[in-house]
C-alpha positions in Angstrom: -178.2 -15.1 -4.7 -177.6 -11.5 -3.9 -178.6 -9.8 -0.7 -181.8 -7.9 -1.4 -181.8 -4.1 -0.9 -184.1 -4.2 2.1 -182.0 -6.7 3.9 -179.2 -4.1 4.1 -181.5 -1.1 4.7 -181.0 0.5 8.1 -183.8 -0.5 10.5 -184.9 -3.6 8.5 -185.8 -6.5 10.8 -186.9 -10.1 10.7 -188.6 -11.5 13.8 -187.5 -15.1 14.3 -188.6 -17.8 16.7 -187.0 -21.1 17.7 -188.9 -24.0 19.3 -187.4 -26.1 22.0 -189.5 -29.2 21.9 -189.8 -32.5 23.7 -190.6 -35.2 21.1 -193.9 -37.1 21.5 -194.3 -40.8 20.8 -196.2 -40.4 17.5 -196.2 -38.3 14.3 -199.7 -37.1 15.1 -198.7 -35.8 18.6 -195.6 -34.1 17.2 -197.7 -32.4 14.6 -200.1 -31.2 17.3 -197.1 -29.6 19.0 -195.9 -28.1 15.8 -199.3 -26.5 15.2 -199.5 -25.2 18.8 -196.1 -23.6 18.7 -196.7 -22.1 15.2 -199.9 -20.5 16.5 -198.1 -19.1 19.5 -195.2 -17.8 17.3 -197.7 -16.2 14.9 -199.6 -14.5 17.7 -196.3 -13.0 18.8 -195.7 -11.6 15.3 -192.9 -14.0 14.3 -192.0 -14.0 10.6 -190.4 -17.5 10.8 -190.2 -20.3 13.3 -187.6 -23.0 13.4 -188.3 -26.5 14.8 -185.8 -29.2 15.8 -184.3 -31.9 13.7 -186.8 -34.7 12.9 -189.6 -32.7 14.6 -192.3 -34.6 12.7 -191.2 -38.0 13.9 -188.8 -37.5 16.8 -185.2 -38.5 16.5 -185.6 -41.8 18.4 -188.0 -43.0 15.6 -187.7 -46.3 13.7 -186.7 -44.5 10.6 -186.3 -47.7 8.6 -189.9 -48.5 9.2 -191.3 -45.2 7.9 -193.7 -45.3 5.0 -193.7 -42.5 2.3 -197.4 -41.9 2.8 -197.0 -41.1 6.5 -194.3 -38.6 5.8 -196.2 -37.1 2.9 -199.2 -36.6 5.1 -197.2 -35.1 7.9 -195.6 -32.6 5.5 -199.0 -31.7 4.0 -200.3 -30.9 7.5 -197.2 -28.8 8.2 -197.9 -26.9 5.0 -201.4 -26.3 6.1 -200.2 -24.9 9.4 -197.9 -22.5 7.7 -200.7 -21.3 5.4 -203.3 -21.0 8.2 -200.9 -18.9 10.3 -199.3 -16.9 7.4 -195.8 -17.8 8.8 -192.7 -19.3 7.5 -192.0 -22.8 9.0 -188.7 -24.5 9.0 -189.3 -28.1 10.1 -186.9 -30.9 10.6 -188.2 -34.1 9.1 -187.2 -37.3 7.3 -188.2 -36.9 3.6 -188.3 -39.5 0.9 -186.5 -39.1 -2.4 -187.7 -42.0 -4.4 -187.1 -45.1 -2.2 -184.3 -43.3 -0.3 -184.7 -41.4 2.9 -182.9 -38.1 3.8 -182.7 -36.2 7.1 -184.0 -32.8 6.0 -185.0 -29.3 6.9 -188.1 -28.2 4.9 -189.0 -24.6 4.4 -192.7 -23.8 4.0 -193.5 -20.2 3.1 -196.4 -18.1 4.3 -198.7 -19.7 1.7 -197.7 -23.2 2.7 -195.5 -23.9 -0.3 -192.4 -26.1 0.1 -189.7 -23.7 -1.1 -186.5 -25.4 0.0 -185.4 -28.8 1.3 -181.9 -29.2 2.7 -180.7 -32.8 3.2 -178.1 -33.3 5.9 -174.9 -34.2 4.2 -172.5 -34.9 7.2 -174.2 -37.9 8.8 -173.5 -39.6 12.2 -172.8 -43.3 12.2 -176.4 -44.0 13.2 -177.7 -41.7 10.5 -175.8 -43.6 7.9 -177.7 -46.8 8.6 -181.0 -45.2 7.4 -180.3 -41.9 5.6 -178.8 -41.0 2.3 -176.5 -37.9 2.6 -177.4 -34.7 0.8 -175.2 -33.2 -1.9 -175.8 -29.4 -1.7 -175.2 -26.4 0.5 -178.3 -24.9 1.9 -179.2 -21.4 0.4 -182.7 -19.9 0.2 -184.5 -16.8 1.3 -187.2 -15.8 3.8 -189.1 -12.6 2.9 -186.2 -11.7 0.6 -183.5 -12.3 3.2 -180.9 -14.8 2.1 -180.4 -17.6 4.7 -178.8 -21.0 5.1 -179.2 -24.1 7.3 -177.2 -27.0 8.7 -178.5 -29.9 10.8 -177.4 -31.1 14.2 -174.0 -32.9 13.9 -173.0 -30.5 11.0 -172.0 -27.8 13.5 -168.6 -29.7 13.4 -168.2 -28.7 9.7 -167.8 -24.9 9.7 -167.2 -24.9 5.9 -171.0 -25.6 5.4 -171.8 -22.2 7.1 -168.8 -20.3 5.7 -169.5 -21.2 2.1 -173.2 -20.3 2.4 -172.3 -17.0 3.9 -169.8 -16.3 1.1 -172.7 -17.0 -1.2 -174.9 -14.4 0.5 -176.6 -16.0 3.5 -177.1 -13.6 6.5 -178.9 -15.9 9.0 -178.0 -19.5 9.9 -180.9 -21.8 11.0 -179.7 -24.9 12.8 -182.2 -27.6 13.9 -180.8 -30.1 16.4 -181.8 -33.3 18.3 -179.3 -34.1 21.0 -178.6 -37.8 21.9 -176.4 -37.8 25.0 -176.2 -39.7 28.2 -178.1 -37.8 31.0 -174.9 -36.9 32.8 -173.5 -35.3 29.6 -176.8 -33.6 28.8 -176.9 -31.9 32.3 -173.5 -30.3 31.7 -174.5 -28.7 28.5 -175.6 -25.2 29.4 -174.8 -21.6 28.5 -174.2 -21.9 24.8 -170.6 -23.1 25.0 -170.9 -25.2 21.8 -169.2 -23.1 19.1 -172.4 -21.6 17.8 -171.5 -18.1 18.9 -168.2 -18.4 17.1 -170.0 -19.3 13.8 -172.0 -16.1 14.1 -169.0 -14.0 14.9 -166.6 -15.3 12.3 -169.2 -14.8 9.5 -170.9 -11.7 10.8 -174.3 -13.2 10.7 -177.2 -14.2 13.0 -177.5 -17.8 14.2 -180.8 -19.5 15.2 -180.5 -22.8 17.0 -183.6 -25.0 17.9 -182.9 -28.1 19.9 -185.1 -30.9 21.4 -185.1 -31.3 25.1 -185.6 -34.2 27.5 -185.6 -38.0 27.1 -184.8 -39.4 23.7 -185.3 -43.1 24.5 -182.7 -45.7 25.2 -181.2 -43.7 28.1 -180.4 -40.8 25.8 -181.3 -37.2 26.5 -181.3 -33.9 24.6 -179.9 -30.8 26.4 -182.1 -28.0 25.0 -180.0 -24.8 25.3 -181.8 -23.4 22.2 -180.6 -19.9 21.3 -180.6 -16.9 19.0 -177.2 -15.3 18.6 -176.2 -12.0 17.2 -173.2 -11.4 14.9 -171.2 -9.9 17.8 -171.7 -13.2 19.8 -174.4 -11.8 22.1 -177.1 -14.2 23.1 -180.3 -12.5 22.3 -182.3 -15.4 23.7 -181.2 -18.6 25.5 -183.5 -21.4 26.6 -182.9 -23.7 29.6 -181.9 -27.4 29.5 -185.0 -28.8 31.1 -188.3 -27.5 29.5 -190.0 -26.8 26.3 -189.8 -23.2 25.2 -190.6 -20.7 22.4 -187.9 -18.0 22.1 -188.1 -15.0 19.8 -185.9 -12.1 18.8 -186.0 -9.2 16.3 -183.0 -9.4 14.1 -181.6 -6.0 12.9 -180.5 -7.1 9.4 -178.2 -4.1 9.0 -175.9 -5.9 11.6 -175.8 -9.1 9.5 -173.2 -7.9 7.0 -171.5 -11.2 6.2 -168.3 -9.0 6.2 -165.7 -11.6 7.0 -167.2 -14.2 4.7 -167.3 -11.7 1.9 -163.8 -10.6 2.4 -162.5 -14.1 2.2 -163.4 -14.1 -1.4 -160.9 -11.3 -2.2 -157.8 -12.3 -0.2 -155.5 -14.1 -0.6 -155.8 -13.1 -4.3 -154.7 -16.5 -5.7 -157.9 -18.1 -4.4 -160.3 -15.4 -5.5 -161.2 -16.9 -8.9 -161.6 -20.3 -7.4 -163.9 -19.1 -4.6 -166.1 -17.2 -7.1 -166.5 -20.2 -9.3 -167.3 -22.4 -6.3 -170.0 -19.9 -5.1 -171.7 -19.9 -8.5 -171.8 -23.7 -8.3 -173.2 -23.6 -4.7 -176.0 -21.2 -5.8 -176.9 -23.4 -8.7 -176.9 -26.5 -6.6 -179.1 -24.9 -4.0 -181.7 -24.1 -6.6 -181.8 -27.8 -7.6 -181.9 -29.1 -4.1 -185.6 -29.7 -3.9 -185.8 -31.8 -7.0 -186.9 -35.4 -6.5 -188.0 -35.0 -2.9 -191.6 -36.1 -2.0 -192.9 -32.7 -0.9 -196.4 -31.1 -1.0 -197.1 -29.3 -4.2 
């Protein structure tokens, strides 16, 4: 996937939004929130809006009890929201692949088409009890801009971001759903979580959408949603208490991917291996939606 010409043209921008969301107790109520936030983002001229991990169901859901029909209907409704508002939606949701369930981020384009489905591959112990890990690096485009995604716990695996940026991604979208004790959650503030480093070391933008508030079972999510520039500046930073919609205009000429690209040339003995790997990553990303139960 090559960077499109307009993505590098001086002055080209993409207006992005991230939703900091308190999960509701039902899929229907979460979908109502998704629709409301999407409308707000569209009114504020956003091109794309990112929702947290498992935004359709909430992360404290009984995932093992989910039925394919319920998830299929939820995703169909999300598709309709994208189409009605002519906006790209990136929605965290469990998605079935046959009888197996994956923890995914689904990209719906402005016409409501499901264009990409990234399945979380680095799972937490609780994830492993219900989810099947993915087997691809996320790589897709939004209005011609190459982007990538990781999900929640995967911030601890920087190679997922680095490899995607070497393959051309210039924005990282990261949905999250924190599950901490309240005392830990209250200490999480100010973006001191490594995310700004990921933006800097790859020379890309980073968009982080977290849930906020009680998660059930005494667990909480710390919010702290943010949009970070390639030079580590926080363009927007939400609090750790309330729902929020944050937006920023991304100057794509600043998202050069310089350091990720240069990694492919030196040291020289790795160059051929990197280039072969990047070809495999691009091919795998194109196949990533196959088999998932997504709207047509």
